N, C-alpha and C positions, 0 to 999 in steps of 0.2 A: 607398529602397524598403522597407527594414525598418521605418523610422519610420512610413511610410504603413500598412503591414500592422499595426503595433502600434496605431495610432490606430483602424483599422477594427475590430480585435479588441475594444478597449475600448468603442467605441460599440455594437458588437453585443452585448457582455456587459451593458451598462447597459440597452439596449432589451429584451433577453431577460428580465432580472430584473424590469423594470417590467411587462412583459407577463404574466409568471407571477403577480406580485403583484396585478395587476388582476383576474386570474381566481381569486383567493383561494388560490393555491398558494404555500406557504411552505417554506423550508428547515427541515430538522430541527434542533432546538435541542439541543446537547450541553452538559451541565452539568459544568463543571470545578470540582467542589466538593471542596476539600481541607481544609475546616474540621474541627476536632477533632483535627488532627495536632499533634505537638509541634514547636515551633520555627517560625521564619519561613521556610517553604520557598520563598518567592519571592525570598529574598535570595541573595547571591552566596556560598553556602556551598561550600567546596572539595569536601567529601564528596559533596554532592548533585550538583554539576556533574560530578564524576568518575563517578558512577553514571549520569548522563545520557549521558556520552560512551561508557561501556561498553555501555549499552543501544543507543546509536547504531551501534556495531560489529555487534551482533547484528541490529539492524534492517536494516543493509546486507547482511549475509549472508542474511537472510531474503528480501530483495528479489532477490538474485542466484539463490537457490534457486528462487523462484517463476518467474522469467523463464527460467532454463535448463531447468527441469523442463517448462515449457509448450512451449518450442521443441523439446526432444528428444522429448517425447511426440508432438508434431505430426509430426515427421519419421518417427518409428517407426510411427505409425498409417498415414501415407501409404505407407510401404513395405509394410506388412502388407496394406492394402486400397487398391490403386491406383485403384479406382473411387470418386471422391470422394463421390457421393451416399449411399454405403453406410456411410461412416465415422461419421456421427451415430448410426446404429443401434448400433454397438459402444459408443460413448460413453454413450448412453442406458442400455444394458443394464448397464454397469459402475456408473453413478451410481445406478440403481434398486437394484442389489444392495448397494451401500454404504449406502443409506438403510435398507434392511431389516436389514442387518448391524449397523448402529449403533443402530437403533431410534429414530431422531430425524430430523426434517426441518430442524433448526437450520441446516444448511449448504447449503440450497437457496436460490436467489434471491439478491437483492442483500444481504440480511441487515441492513438498517437497523433494522428492528423484528423481534422474534421472531415466528415463524409461530404460528398457533393451537396452543396446547399446548406451544410451544417455550420455551426458557429462555435461549438465547444469541443475542446480536445486537450490533451496534455500540453501540446505546444502553445495553444492560445491561452492556457491558464497562467502563463508567465507574462501575459500582457494585460494592461488595464482593460476591463470590460470583457475579458476572454472567457468568463464563466459566470453562471448565475449563482445566486446564494445557495441553491439546493442542487446544483449539478452533482456534488459528491453523493448526495442521498439517492438520487435517481440512478446513478451508476452502480451504487451499492445494491439497490433492489434488482436492477436488470441482471447484474452479474450473479448475485446469490440465487435468484430464481433459475437462471440458466444452468449453473453448476449443480444445484440441488436436484434438478429434474433429469440429470443424466448427461448433459452436454459437457464433456470434459475437454480440456485442452488449454486452459490458461486462466490463472487468477493473478499472476504477478503483474503484468502490464495494466490490467484493470485497477489493481490496487495503486499503481502509480497515478492513474487518472483520478481515483478517489482522493488520494492524498494531495495531489497538486491543486485540484479544484477546491478542496476544503481549505488548503493553505491560502489560496487566492481569496476566499471569503474572509478568513481570519486576518489576512493582511489588511483588508479594507476596514474591518471592525476595530483592529488594533492600531490603525493609522500608521502602518509600516509598509514598505515596498511589497507589492503583491508578488513580484518575481522572487524575492528572497523567501517569503513564506510558502510560495508554491514549491520551491526547491526543498524546503524543510518538510513539507507534507509529503512530497514525492518519496523521500527516503524514510521518513519517520513512521508513516502508516504501515509500510511494508516491514519495517523493523519490529513493530508491535505484533503484526500478524504472523511473521515468520520467526519471531524471537531471535533476531540476529542484529543486535545494536551495533556491534563493532564492524561487521561486514557492511552494514548500511552506511555507517559513518565514512568508511573508506570509499564506498560507492559515491557518496556525495562529493567527496574531494575529487574523485576521478571525473565525475560528470560536470561539476560546477567550479572546480578550482579550490585551492587551499585557503583562500581569503576568509572564508566563513567556517573553517574547520571546527572551531570551538562551538559555534552555534549548531552545526550539524550534529556534533557529539551530544550536546545537551538535549536536542530534540529527539534523537534516536534512543538514548538511554532512558529518558523520562517516559517516552511512549512505550518502550519495552516494559518498564516497571508497571505502568498503569494499564497495560493490556491484560494484566493478570495471567493466571495459568490457563490461557486460551491460545488458539492459533489455528492456522489453516492446515497444518500437518499434524494430525492426531497421533501418528506413530512416532513423533519426535520425542526423544528421551530428554528428561529434565535433569540437569546436573546440579542446579542451584535453585533453591526456593526464592521467590521474589519478595516474600515477607518473612520476618523472623518467627512469626507464629505458625508458619507452615512447615511441617516436617515431611520430607519426601522419602518414600521407600527407595532403596537402591534400584536403579534401572527403570524407575517409573516413567511412563509416557504421559503425554497430554490426555490421551483417551482414559488412562487409568485415573488420573486426577479428576476428570469430568465425571467418571463413573463412581467416584468415591473409593477407588482401590489403591490410590497412589500415596496414601499416608501411612 
């Protein structure tokens, strides 16, 4: 059955991509340009790989922070406002207040391209000066409040924004190319949030090329481990425990583990 489902998913993906291409719709191109840096950064340098692993830890913690913040806010808003149709009013009011308080619309929408007059986006995070040190945190807050108050429709692309801008900041702090670490964050934060390290490693190779495949794998799997038993999809079933001390009941979901029923 799983094989059949996998085949169906692959066929649907290919047909969907072909359909979009036929209509002139194309994916955003992200430029992983690390030219001008000193040393062969694509090589197996122990120092660089160590920094990638360290960044992976932070990406994993960021994934867990996003997931837990969103779930806790959703629970808190539901208790504060039992009548569900009124919850988006609170979320909208808070988001509007944050926009005027920050004086920017950079953190609204999906964030692939900067809004008119804006300066921060996924695309710009691959460039020097294309994100602020706290862009990832602001996007986390905006997205979590929006989702928790009832506005559904997407956390995947915002997680790419959060990861790439956090990677941009870490690249600066670790004295490595911001484009490389933006790419690492792009895939690794989602890896931790969705518990999909292998798929995100492949996605990194597809988006940015195979030159840094080992770095992508390290960042994604480390983020996956350090995100703990958390995630954005609480109905996700856990097949493998992330720590030897954790024993999972057969068929346990993330929700079961969070509620103490998955052991």
